[in-house]
Gaussian input, Z-matrix of N, CA and C with variables (Angstrom, degrees):
# hf/3-21g

backbone

0 1
 N
 C     1     B1
 C     2     B2     1     A1
 N     3     B3     2     A2     1     D1
 C     4     B4     3     A3     2     D2
 C     5     B5     4     A4     3     D3
 N     6     B6     5     A5     4     D4
 C     7     B7     6     A6     5     D5
 C     8     B8     7     A7     6     D6
 N     9     B9     8     A8     7     D7
 C    10    B10     9     A9     8     D8
 C    11    B11    10    A10     9     D9
 N    12    B12    11    A11    10    D10
 C    13    B13    12    A12    11    D11
 C    14    B14    13    A13    12    D12
 N    15    B15    14    A14    13    D13
 C    16    B16    15    A15    14    D14
 C    17    B17    16    A16    15    D15
 N    18    B18    17    A17    16    D16
 C    19    B19    18    A18    17    D17
 C    20    B20    19    A19    18    D18
 N    21    B21    20    A20    19    D19
 C    22    B22    21    A21    20    D20
 C    23    B23    22    A22    21    D21
 N    24    B24    23    A23    22    D22
 C    25    B25    24    A24    23    D23
 C    26    B26    25    A25    24    D24
 N    27    B27    26    A26    25    D25
 C    28    B28    27    A27    26    D26
 C    29    B29    28    A28    27    D27
 N    30    B30    29    A29    28    D28
 C    31    B31    30    A30    29    D29
 C    32    B32    31    A31    30    D30
 N    33    B33    32    A32    31    D31
 C    34    B34    33    A33    32    D32
 C    35    B35    34    A34    33    D33
 N    36    B36    35    A35    34    D34
 C    37    B37    36    A36    35    D35
 C    38    B38    37    A37    36    D36
 N    39    B39    38    A38    37    D37
 C    40    B40    39    A39    38    D38
 C    41    B41    40    A40    39    D39
 N    42    B42    41    A41    40    D40
 C    43    B43    42    A42    41    D41
 C    44    B44    43    A43    42    D42
 N    45    B45    44    A44    43    D43
 C    46    B46    45    A45    44    D44
 C    47    B47    46    A46    45    D45
 N    48    B48    47    A47    46    D46
 C    49    B49    48    A48    47    D47
 C    50    B50    49    A49    48    D48
 N    51    B51    50    A50    49    D49
 C    52    B52    51    A51    50    D50
 C    53    B53    52    A52    51    D51
 N    54    B54    53    A53    52    D52
 C    55    B55    54    A54    53    D53
 C    56    B56    55    A55    54    D54
 N    57    B57    56    A56    55    D55
 C    58    B58    57    A57    56    D56
 C    59    B59    58    A58    57    D57
 N    60    B60    59    A59    58    D58
 C    61    B61    60    A60    59    D59
 C    62    B62    61    A61    60    D60
 N    63    B63    62    A62    61    D61
 C    64    B64    63    A63    62    D62
 C    65    B65    64    A64    63    D63
 N    66    B66    65    A65    64    D64
 C    67    B67    66    A66    65    D65
 C    68    B68    67    A67    66    D66
 N    69    B69    68    A68    67    D67
 C    70    B70    69    A69    68    D68
 C    71    B71    70    A70    69    D69
 N    72    B72    71    A71    70    D70
 C    73    B73    72    A72    71    D71
 C    74    B74    73    A73    72    D72
 N    75    B75    74    A74    73    D73
 C    76    B76    75    A75    74    D74
 C    77    B77    76    A76    75    D75
 N    78    B78    77    A77    76    D76
 C    79    B79    78    A78    77    D77
 C    80    B80    79    A79    78    D78
 N    81    B81    80    A80    79    D79
 C    82    B82    81    A81    80    D80
 C    83    B83    82    A82    81    D81
 N    84    B84    83    A83    82    D82
 C    85    B85    84    A84    83    D83
 C    86    B86    85    A85    84    D84
 N    87    B87    86    A86    85    D85
 C    88    B88    87    A87    86    D86
 C    89    B89    88    A88    87    D87
 N    90    B90    89    A89    88    D88
 C    91    B91    90    A90    89    D89
 C    92    B92    91    A91    90    D90
 N    93    B93    92    A92    91    D91
 C    94    B94    93    A93    92    D92
 C    95    B95    94    A94    93    D93
 N    96    B96    95    A95    94    D94
 C    97    B97    96    A96    95    D95
 C    98    B98    97    A97    96    D96
 N    99    B99    98    A98    97    D97
 C   100   B100    99    A99    98    D98
 C   101   B101   100   A100    99    D99
 N   102   B102   101   A101   100   D100
 C   103   B103   102   A102   101   D101
 C   104   B104   103   A103   102   D102
 N   105   B105   104   A104   103   D103
 C   106   B106   105   A105   104   D104
 C   107   B107   106   A106   105   D105
 N   108   B108   107   A107   106   D106
 C   109   B109   108   A108   107   D107
 C   110   B110   109   A109   108   D108
 N   111   B111   110   A110   109   D109
 C   112   B112   111   A111   110   D110
 C   113   B113   112   A112   111   D111
 N   114   B114   113   A113   112   D112
 C   115   B115   114   A114   113   D113
 C   116   B116   115   A115   114   D114
 N   117   B117   116   A116   115   D115
 C   118   B118   117   A117   116   D116
 C   119   B119   118   A118   117   D117
 N   120   B120   119   A119   118   D118
 C   121   B121   120   A120   119   D119
 C   122   B122   121   A121   120   D120
 N   123   B123   122   A122   121   D121
 C   124   B124   123   A123   122   D122
 C   125   B125   124   A124   123   D123
 N   126   B126   125   A125   124   D124
 C   127   B127   126   A126   125   D125
 C   128   B128   127   A127   126   D126
 N   129   B129   128   A128   127   D127
 C   130   B130   129   A129   128   D128
 C   131   B131   130   A130   129   D129
 N   132   B132   131   A131   130   D130
 C   133   B133   132   A132   131   D131
 C   134   B134   133   A133   132   D132
 N   135   B135   134   A134   133   D133
 C   136   B136   135   A135   134   D134
 C   137   B137   136   A136   135   D135
 N   138   B138   137   A137   136   D136
 C   139   B139   138   A138   137   D137
 C   140   B140   139   A139   138   D138
 N   141   B141   140   A140   139   D139
 C   142   B142   141   A141   140   D140
 C   143   B143   142   A142   141   D141
 N   144   B144   143   A143   142   D142
 C   145   B145   144   A144   143   D143
 C   146   B146   145   A145   144   D144
 N   147   B147   146   A146   145   D145
 C   148   B148   147   A147   146   D146
 C   149   B149   148   A148   147   D147
 N   150   B150   149   A149   148   D148
 C   151   B151   150   A150   149   D149
 C   152   B152   151   A151   150   D150
 N   153   B153   152   A152   151   D151
 C   154   B154   153   A153   152   D152
 C   155   B155   154   A154   153   D153
 N   156   B156   155   A155   154   D154
 C   157   B157   156   A156   155   D155
 C   158   B158   157   A157   156   D156
 N   159   B159   158   A158   157   D157
 C   160   B160   159   A159   158   D158
 C   161   B161   160   A160   159   D159
 N   162   B162   161   A161   160   D160
 C   163   B163   162   A162   161   D161
 C   164   B164   163   A163   162   D162
 N   165   B165   164   A164   163   D163
 C   166   B166   165   A165   164   D164
 C   167   B167   166   A166   165   D165
 N   168   B168   167   A167   166   D166
 C   169   B169   168   A168   167   D167
 C   170   B170   169   A169   168   D168
 N   171   B171   170   A170   169   D169
 C   172   B172   171   A171   170   D170
 C   173   B173   172   A172   171   D171
 N   174   B174   173   A173   172   D172
 C   175   B175   174   A174   173   D173
 C   176   B176   175   A175   174   D174
 N   177   B177   176   A176   175   D175
 C   178   B178   177   A177   176   D176
 C   179   B179   178   A178   177   D177
 N   180   B180   179   A179   178   D178
 C   181   B181   180   A180   179   D179
 C   182   B182   181   A181   180   D180
 N   183   B183   182   A182   181   D181
 C   184   B184   183   A183   182   D182
 C   185   B185   184   A184   183   D183
 N   186   B186   185   A185   184   D184
 C   187   B187   186   A186   185   D185
 C   188   B188   187   A187   186   D186
 N   189   B189   188   A188   187   D187
 C   190   B190   189   A189   188   D188
 C   191   B191   190   A190   189   D189
 N   192   B192   191   A191   190   D190
 C   193   B193   192   A192   191   D191
 C   194   B194   193   A193   192   D192
 N   195   B195   194   A194   193   D193
 C   196   B196   195   A195   194   D194
 C   197   B197   196   A196   195   D195
 N   198   B198   197   A197   196   D196
 C   199   B199   198   A198   197   D197
 C   200   B200   199   A199   198   D198
 N   201   B201   200   A200   199   D199
 C   202   B202   201   A201   200   D200
 C   203   B203   202   A202   201   D201
 N   204   B204   203   A203   202   D202
 C   205   B205   204   A204   203   D203
 C   206   B206   205   A205   204   D204
 N   207   B207   206   A206   205   D205
 C   208   B208   207   A207   206   D206
 C   209   B209   208   A208   207   D207
 N   210   B210   209   A209   208   D208
 C   211   B211   210   A210   209   D209
 C   212   B212   211   A211   210   D210
 N   213   B213   212   A212   211   D211
 C   214   B214   213   A213   212   D212
 C   215   B215   214   A214   213   D213
 N   216   B216   215   A215   214   D214
 C   217   B217   216   A216   215   D215
 C   218   B218   217   A217   216   D216
 N   219   B219   218   A218   217   D217
 C   220   B220   219   A219   218   D218
 C   221   B221   220   A220   219   D219
 N   222   B222   221   A221   220   D220
 C   223   B223   222   A222   221   D221
 C   224   B224   223   A223   222   D222
 N   225   B225   224   A224   223   D223
 C   226   B226   225   A225   224   D224
 C   227   B227   226   A226   225   D225
 N   228   B228   227   A227   226   D226
 C   229   B229   228   A228   227   D227
 C   230   B230   229   A229   228   D228
 N   231   B231   230   A230   229   D229
 C   232   B232   231   A231   230   D230
 C   233   B233   232   A232   231   D231
 N   234   B234   233   A233   232   D232
 C   235   B235   234   A234   233   D233
 C   236   B236   235   A235   234   D234
 N   237   B237   236   A236   235   D235
 C   238   B238   237   A237   236   D236
 C   239   B239   238   A238   237   D237
 N   240   B240   239   A239   238   D238
 C   241   B241   240   A240   239   D239
 C   242   B242   241   A241   240   D240
 N   243   B243   242   A242   241   D241
 C   244   B244   243   A243   242   D242
 C   245   B245   244   A244   243   D243
 N   246   B246   245   A245   244   D244
 C   247   B247   246   A246   245   D245
 C   248   B248   247   A247   246   D246
 N   249   B249   248   A248   247   D247
 C   250   B250   249   A249   248   D248
 C   251   B251   250   A250   249   D249
 N   252   B252   251   A251   250   D250
 C   253   B253   252   A252   251   D251
 C   254   B254   253   A253   252   D252
 N   255   B255   254   A254   253   D253
 C   256   B256   255   A255   254   D254
 C   257   B257   256   A256   255   D255
 N   258   B258   257   A257   256   D256
 C   259   B259   258   A258   257   D257
 C   260   B260   259   A259   258   D258
 N   261   B261   260   A260   259   D259
 C   262   B262   261   A261   260   D260
 C   263   B263   262   A262   261   D261
 N   264   B264   263   A263   262   D262
 C   265   B265   264   A264   263   D263
 C   266   B266   265   A265   264   D264
 N   267   B267   266   A266   265   D265
 C   268   B268   267   A267   266   D266
 C   269   B269   268   A268   267   D267
 N   270   B270   269   A269   268   D268
 C   271   B271   270   A270   269   D269
 C   272   B272   271   A271   270   D270
 N   273   B273   272   A272   271   D271
 C   274   B274   273   A273   272   D272
 C   275   B275   274   A274   273   D273
 N   276   B276   275   A275   274   D274
 C   277   B277   276   A276   275   D275
 C   278   B278   277   A277   276   D276
 N   279   B279   278   A278   277   D277
 C   280   B280   279   A279   278   D278
 C   281   B281   280   A280   279   D279
 N   282   B282   281   A281   280   D280
 C   283   B283   282   A282   281   D281
 C   284   B284   283   A283   282   D282
 N   285   B285   284   A284   283   D283
 C   286   B286   285   A285   284   D284
 C   287   B287   286   A286   285   D285
 N   288   B288   287   A287   286   D286
 C   289   B289   288   A288   287   D287
 C   290   B290   289   A289   288   D288
 N   291   B291   290   A290   289   D289
 C   292   B292   291   A291   290   D290
 C   293   B293   292   A292   291   D291
 N   294   B294   293   A293   292   D292
 C   295   B295   294   A294   293   D293
 C   296   B296   295   A295   294   D294
 N   297   B297   296   A296   295   D295
 C   298   B298   297   A297   296   D296
 C   299   B299   298   A298   297   D297

   B1=1.4584
   B2=1.5230
   B3=1.3068
   B4=1.4509
   B5=1.5222
   B6=1.3155
   B7=1.4629
   B8=1.5227
   B9=1.3283
   B10=1.4652
   B11=1.5163
   B12=1.3004
   B13=1.4438
   B14=1.5315
   B15=1.3355
   B16=1.4719
   B17=1.5325
   B18=1.3205
   B19=1.4748
   B20=1.5221
   B21=1.3342
   B22=1.4658
   B23=1.5209
   B24=1.3288
   B25=1.4634
   B26=1.5203
   B27=1.3214
   B28=1.4640
   B29=1.5239
   B30=1.3305
   B31=1.4652
   B32=1.5220
   B33=1.3145
   B34=1.4688
   B35=1.5262
   B36=1.3213
   B37=1.4679
   B38=1.5278
   B39=1.3246
   B40=1.4663
   B41=1.5233
   B42=1.3239
   B43=1.4686
   B44=1.5259
   B45=1.3226
   B46=1.4667
   B47=1.5301
   B48=1.3216
   B49=1.4652
   B50=1.5225
   B51=1.3144
   B52=1.4641
   B53=1.5240
   B54=1.3173
   B55=1.4682
   B56=1.5340
   B57=1.3196
   B58=1.4667
   B59=1.5311
   B60=1.3222
   B61=1.4683
   B62=1.5124
   B63=1.3128
   B64=1.4640
   B65=1.5283
   B66=1.3155
   B67=1.4656
   B68=1.5208
   B69=1.3302
   B70=1.4716
   B71=1.5197
   B72=1.3145
   B73=1.4599
   B74=1.5121
   B75=1.3192
   B76=1.4604
   B77=1.5273
   B78=1.3085
   B79=1.4661
   B80=1.5321
   B81=1.3195
   B82=1.4645
   B83=1.5268
   B84=1.3069
   B85=1.4592
   B86=1.5238
   B87=1.3172
   B88=1.4666
   B89=1.5234
   B90=1.3024
   B91=1.4574
   B92=1.5240
   B93=1.3317
   B94=1.4693
   B95=1.5222
   B96=1.3285
   B97=1.4712
   B98=1.5249
   B99=1.3218
   B100=1.4629
   B101=1.5256
   B102=1.3233
   B103=1.4667
   B104=1.5218
   B105=1.3104
   B106=1.4599
   B107=1.5295
   B108=1.3171
   B109=1.4666
   B110=1.5291
   B111=1.3358
   B112=1.4636
   B113=1.5240
   B114=1.3429
   B115=1.4584
   B116=1.5147
   B117=1.3294
   B118=1.4675
   B119=1.5236
   B120=1.2974
   B121=1.4602
   B122=1.5300
   B123=1.3226
   B124=1.4673
   B125=1.5221
   B126=1.3346
   B127=1.4641
   B128=1.5262
   B129=1.3252
   B130=1.4602
   B131=1.5336
   B132=1.3176
   B133=1.4664
   B134=1.5292
   B135=1.3323
   B136=1.4679
   B137=1.5218
   B138=1.3195
   B139=1.4624
   B140=1.5264
   B141=1.3191
   B142=1.4618
   B143=1.5224
   B144=1.3303
   B145=1.4618
   B146=1.5198
   B147=1.3238
   B148=1.4560
   B149=1.5195
   B150=1.3089
   B151=1.4634
   B152=1.5231
   B153=1.3181
   B154=1.4689
   B155=1.5203
   B156=1.3018
   B157=1.4701
   B158=1.5260
   B159=1.3203
   B160=1.4586
   B161=1.5273
   B162=1.3332
   B163=1.4687
   B164=1.5175
   B165=1.3300
   B166=1.4614
   B167=1.5297
   B168=1.3207
   B169=1.4659
   B170=1.5306
   B171=1.3271
   B172=1.4699
   B173=1.5236
   B174=1.3348
   B175=1.4693
   B176=1.5219
   B177=1.3099
   B178=1.4699
   B179=1.5261
   B180=1.3143
   B181=1.4691
   B182=1.5256
   B183=1.3261
   B184=1.4738
   B185=1.5258
   B186=1.3258
   B187=1.4705
   B188=1.5244
   B189=1.3053
   B190=1.4661
   B191=1.5263
   B192=1.3105
   B193=1.4644
   B194=1.5292
   B195=1.3405
   B196=1.4628
   B197=1.5293
   B198=1.3292
   B199=1.4687
   B200=1.5253
   B201=1.3306
   B202=1.4697
   B203=1.5296
   B204=1.3280
   B205=1.4613
   B206=1.5214
   B207=1.3219
   B208=1.4702
   B209=1.5323
   B210=1.3105
   B211=1.4680
   B212=1.5228
   B213=1.3138
   B214=1.4671
   B215=1.5227
   B216=1.3209
   B217=1.4690
   B218=1.5241
   B219=1.3210
   B220=1.4736
   B221=1.5225
   B222=1.3225
   B223=1.4628
   B224=1.5246
   B225=1.3224
   B226=1.4729
   B227=1.5203
   B228=1.3383
   B229=1.4694
   B230=1.5301
   B231=1.3271
   B232=1.4679
   B233=1.5272
   B234=1.3376
   B235=1.4632
   B236=1.5320
   B237=1.3108
   B238=1.4623
   B239=1.5302
   B240=1.3136
   B241=1.4701
   B242=1.5340
   B243=1.3157
   B244=1.4580
   B245=1.5218
   B246=1.3392
   B247=1.4633
   B248=1.5326
   B249=1.3076
   B250=1.4673
   B251=1.5205
   B252=1.3412
   B253=1.4651
   B254=1.5334
   B255=1.3185
   B256=1.4672
   B257=1.5293
   B258=1.3042
   B259=1.4597
   B260=1.5310
   B261=1.3083
   B262=1.4643
   B263=1.5244
   B264=1.3233
   B265=1.4661
   B266=1.5235
   B267=1.3215
   B268=1.4627
   B269=1.5239
   B270=1.3106
   B271=1.4721
   B272=1.5284
   B273=1.3090
   B274=1.4626
   B275=1.5250
   B276=1.3312
   B277=1.4691
   B278=1.5274
   B279=1.3195
   B280=1.4719
   B281=1.5314
   B282=1.3048
   B283=1.4716
   B284=1.5363
   B285=1.3158
   B286=1.4626
   B287=1.5372
   B288=1.3111
   B289=1.4813
   B290=1.5219
   B291=1.3075
   B292=1.4575
   B293=1.5318
   B294=1.3031
   B295=1.4717
   B296=1.5160
   B297=1.3182
   B298=1.4754
   B299=1.4869
   A1=109.45
   A2=116.40
   A3=122.41
   A4=109.57
   A5=114.79
   A6=119.90
   A7=109.19
   A8=115.63
   A9=120.55
   A10=110.64
   A11=114.31
   A12=121.08
   A13=106.97
   A14=118.98
   A15=120.23
   A16=114.82
   A17=117.87
   A18=119.25
   A19=111.11
   A20=116.47
   A21=120.24
   A22=110.50
   A23=117.28
   A24=121.32
   A25=109.96
   A26=117.01
   A27=120.43
   A28=110.30
   A29=116.72
   A30=120.68
   A31=110.57
   A32=118.06
   A33=119.73
   A34=111.14
   A35=117.03
   A36=120.41
   A37=109.68
   A38=117.04
   A39=120.36
   A40=110.75
   A41=117.59
   A42=120.63
   A43=110.93
   A44=116.60
   A45=120.62
   A46=110.00
   A47=116.77
   A48=120.69
   A49=110.77
   A50=116.99
   A51=120.63
   A52=111.07
   A53=116.26
   A54=121.13
   A55=110.41
   A56=116.80
   A57=120.75
   A58=110.44
   A59=116.83
   A60=120.90
   A61=111.36
   A62=116.29
   A63=121.38
   A64=110.30
   A65=116.28
   A66=121.04
   A67=114.48
   A68=117.06
   A69=119.97
   A70=114.57
   A71=116.95
   A72=120.13
   A73=110.01
   A74=116.74
   A75=119.38
   A76=112.80
   A77=117.90
   A78=119.67
   A79=112.34
   A80=117.01
   A81=121.08
   A82=113.46
   A83=116.80
   A84=121.23
   A85=109.90
   A86=115.05
   A87=120.63
   A88=110.49
   A89=114.36
   A90=120.43
   A91=110.24
   A92=115.85
   A93=120.69
   A94=111.24
   A95=117.41
   A96=121.44
   A97=110.55
   A98=115.36
   A99=120.39
   A100=110.41
   A101=115.76
   A102=120.11
   A103=111.13
   A104=116.52
   A105=120.59
   A106=110.76
   A107=116.67
   A108=121.01
   A109=111.88
   A110=116.56
   A111=120.80
   A112=112.33
   A113=116.52
   A114=119.63
   A115=113.05
   A116=115.56
   A117=120.03
   A118=109.03
   A119=116.68
   A120=120.92
   A121=111.13
   A122=114.75
   A123=119.57
   A124=110.00
   A125=116.39
   A126=120.87
   A127=111.04
   A128=116.57
   A129=119.51
   A130=110.94
   A131=116.79
   A132=120.22
   A133=108.96
   A134=116.04
   A135=120.68
   A136=111.45
   A137=116.24
   A138=120.61
   A139=111.33
   A140=116.31
   A141=120.15
   A142=113.36
   A143=117.69
   A144=119.62
   A145=115.24
   A146=118.66
   A147=120.62
   A148=112.42
   A149=115.57
   A150=121.80
   A151=110.84
   A152=116.30
   A153=119.71
   A154=111.33
   A155=118.26
   A156=120.77
   A157=108.89
   A158=116.84
   A159=120.80
   A160=111.33
   A161=116.87
   A162=120.70
   A163=109.05
   A164=116.35
   A165=120.38
   A166=111.46
   A167=116.29
   A168=119.83
   A169=109.65
   A170=116.80
   A171=120.70
   A172=110.94
   A173=116.89
   A174=121.11
   A175=110.33
   A176=117.49
   A177=120.77
   A178=110.13
   A179=117.08
   A180=119.37
   A181=111.31
   A182=116.22
   A183=119.81
   A184=110.52
   A185=116.71
   A186=120.37
   A187=110.63
   A188=116.86
   A189=120.39
   A190=109.88
   A191=116.28
   A192=120.93
   A193=110.95
   A194=116.65
   A195=121.66
   A196=113.21
   A197=115.88
   A198=121.80
   A199=111.32
   A200=115.99
   A201=122.49
   A202=108.15
   A203=115.50
   A204=121.40
   A205=112.78
   A206=117.81
   A207=120.58
   A208=110.66
   A209=116.87
   A210=119.91
   A211=110.42
   A212=117.55
   A213=120.21
   A214=109.78
   A215=117.58
   A216=120.82
   A217=110.76
   A218=117.10
   A219=120.72
   A220=110.40
   A221=116.22
   A222=120.46
   A223=111.36
   A224=116.36
   A225=119.91
   A226=109.65
   A227=116.34
   A228=120.49
   A229=111.29
   A230=116.71
   A231=121.00
   A232=111.99
   A233=116.37
   A234=121.86
   A235=111.43
   A236=115.71
   A237=122.06
   A238=108.70
   A239=118.27
   A240=120.18
   A241=113.44
   A242=117.77
   A243=120.24
   A244=113.40
   A245=116.33
   A246=119.19
   A247=110.63
   A248=116.69
   A249=120.18
   A250=112.26
   A251=116.86
   A252=120.58
   A253=111.48
   A254=116.06
   A255=120.20
   A256=109.26
   A257=115.26
   A258=119.22
   A259=109.50
   A260=115.38
   A261=121.30
   A262=109.77
   A263=116.96
   A264=120.46
   A265=111.31
   A266=116.98
   A267=120.48
   A268=110.61
   A269=117.16
   A270=120.92
   A271=110.65
   A272=117.31
   A273=120.31
   A274=111.32
   A275=116.61
   A276=120.53
   A277=110.46
   A278=116.08
   A279=120.63
   A280=110.65
   A281=116.95
   A282=121.19
   A283=110.06
   A284=116.30
   A285=119.39
   A286=111.63
   A287=117.74
   A288=119.45
   A289=110.29
   A290=117.47
   A291=121.21
   A292=111.52
   A293=116.13
   A294=120.82
   A295=113.25
   A296=117.38
   A297=120.80
   A298=111.51
   D1=135.79
   D2=-179.30
   D3=-80.57
   D4=138.88
   D5=178.17
   D6=-70.36
   D7=129.48
   D8=179.99
   D9=-89.66
   D10=155.41
   D11=170.03
   D12=-58.15
   D13=137.65
   D14=-177.33
   D15=-53.72
   D16=-39.91
   D17=179.06
   D18=-67.19
   D19=-38.21
   D20=177.31
   D21=-66.61
   D22=-40.83
   D23=179.61
   D24=-64.20
   D25=-43.95
   D26=178.85
   D27=-61.37
   D28=-41.51
   D29=179.16
   D30=-65.37
   D31=-39.00
   D32=-179.86
   D33=-68.85
   D34=-35.09
   D35=176.50
   D36=-66.72
   D37=-43.87
   D38=178.81
   D39=-64.45
   D40=-40.45
   D41=176.55
   D42=-60.21
   D43=-41.63
   D44=178.05
   D45=-64.52
   D46=-41.41
   D47=179.18
   D48=-63.58
   D49=-40.47
   D50=177.53
   D51=-64.30
   D52=-45.49
   D53=-179.52
   D54=-62.04
   D55=-46.02
   D56=179.62
   D57=-65.28
   D58=-40.20
   D59=179.96
   D60=-64.25
   D61=-41.56
   D62=178.89
   D63=-61.63
   D64=-41.44
   D65=-175.22
   D66=-81.74
   D67=-33.96
   D68=-171.57
   D69=-122.33
   D70=-3.12
   D71=-178.44
   D72=96.60
   D73=126.38
   D74=-173.07
   D75=-66.10
   D76=-23.16
   D77=177.70
   D78=-83.75
   D79=-14.70
   D80=-178.58
   D81=-93.66
   D82=-18.11
   D83=-175.33
   D84=-73.99
   D85=138.21
   D86=179.19
   D87=-107.47
   D88=166.56
   D89=175.90
   D90=-58.57
   D91=-39.13
   D92=178.75
   D93=-63.87
   D94=-40.45
   D95=177.36
   D96=-59.96
   D97=-46.85
   D98=-177.55
   D99=-65.29
   D100=-45.10
   D101=179.93
   D102=-60.30
   D103=-43.20
   D104=179.61
   D105=-63.02
   D106=-45.01
   D107=-179.34
   D108=-67.03
   D109=-31.45
   D110=-178.21
   D111=-89.26
   D112=-9.78
   D113=-178.94
   D114=70.81
   D115=39.07
   D116=179.80
   D117=-140.14
   D118=-177.97
   D119=179.13
   D120=-87.20
   D121=159.31
   D122=175.45
   D123=-62.46
   D124=-35.26
   D125=179.59
   D126=-61.52
   D127=-35.79
   D128=179.22
   D129=-69.68
   D130=-37.71
   D131=175.02
   D132=-59.54
   D133=-46.41
   D134=178.99
   D135=-63.98
   D136=-38.54
   D137=-179.30
   D138=-60.94
   D139=-41.03
   D140=-178.49
   D141=-83.38
   D142=-35.23
   D143=-171.10
   D144=-120.31
   D145=-9.92
   D146=178.01
   D147=78.98
   D148=-133.80
   D149=-176.63
   D150=-75.14
   D151=168.09
   D152=176.88
   D153=-65.44
   D154=-28.65
   D155=174.51
   D156=-62.12
   D157=-42.04
   D158=179.30
   D159=-70.88
   D160=-34.10
   D161=175.72
   D162=-62.45
   D163=-48.36
   D164=-179.17
   D165=-62.00
   D166=-38.79
   D167=177.31
   D168=-60.74
   D169=-45.32
   D170=178.87
   D171=-63.07
   D172=-38.47
   D173=178.78
   D174=-64.25
   D175=-46.26
   D176=-179.11
   D177=-64.71
   D178=-43.34
   D179=179.20
   D180=-62.45
   D181=-42.38
   D182=178.27
   D183=-66.05
   D184=-38.86
   D185=178.88
   D186=-62.43
   D187=-40.23
   D188=177.44
   D189=-64.09
   D190=-46.02
   D191=-179.40
   D192=-61.46
   D193=-39.09
   D194=-177.99
   D195=-89.90
   D196=-1.79
   D197=-177.65
   D198=58.01
   D199=44.30
   D200=179.41
   D201=-84.54
   D202=94.71
   D203=-172.33
   D204=-63.35
   D205=-33.77
   D206=-178.87
   D207=-62.52
   D208=-46.56
   D209=-179.13
   D210=-72.23
   D211=-38.87
   D212=178.30
   D213=-61.37
   D214=-42.01
   D215=178.05
   D216=-61.54
   D217=-40.85
   D218=177.62
   D219=-62.46
   D220=-42.26
   D221=-179.56
   D222=-65.57
   D223=-38.48
   D224=176.94
   D225=-63.74
   D226=-46.31
   D227=-179.24
   D228=-62.16
   D229=-32.32
   D230=-179.58
   D231=-87.38
   D232=1.14
   D233=-178.27
   D234=56.33
   D235=39.62
   D236=179.28
   D237=-67.85
   D238=125.96
   D239=-176.70
   D240=-65.18
   D241=-23.28
   D242=-177.18
   D243=-75.77
   D244=-18.27
   D245=179.12
   D246=-72.24
   D247=-13.80
   D248=178.82
   D249=-65.71
   D250=-13.83
   D251=177.05
   D252=-77.04
   D253=-13.84
   D254=179.95
   D255=-77.10
   D256=150.90
   D257=178.31
   D258=-69.43
   D259=158.89
   D260=177.86
   D261=-60.05
   D262=-41.81
   D263=-179.78
   D264=-62.60
   D265=-42.19
   D266=179.02
   D267=-64.67
   D268=-42.04
   D269=177.44
   D270=-63.39
   D271=-42.50
   D272=178.64
   D273=-63.03
   D274=-40.52
   D275=176.72
   D276=-61.49
   D277=-42.02
   D278=179.84
   D279=-64.91
   D280=-42.13
   D281=-179.90
   D282=-64.49
   D283=-38.82
   D284=178.86
   D285=-61.70
   D286=-30.91
   D287=179.03
   D288=-66.28
   D289=-25.99
   D290=179.46
   D291=-74.75
   D292=-25.86
   D293=-176.41
   D294=-83.93
   D295=-8.77
   D296=-178.21
   D297=-76.48

């Protein structure tokens, strides 16, 4: 395996975390799940993102930036404090996806 640029590796780990969170719930995903999906070690996930609390914070922030309504809705349901950075309109859109 070719060594990736650190910024690219961090982005690929975050992409894997987002994908796993979307599919299995951001509170259910483990460091091992993310590492497996990203093709790296759990230690590398920790190196880039720290604790699982910090991983989840990064996931929620990325979800807000990408307007990922599924993850934002999960964060709202979990009363995640980081989802408060999302606009009211974005939160309302996410909540509406739950009602479908």
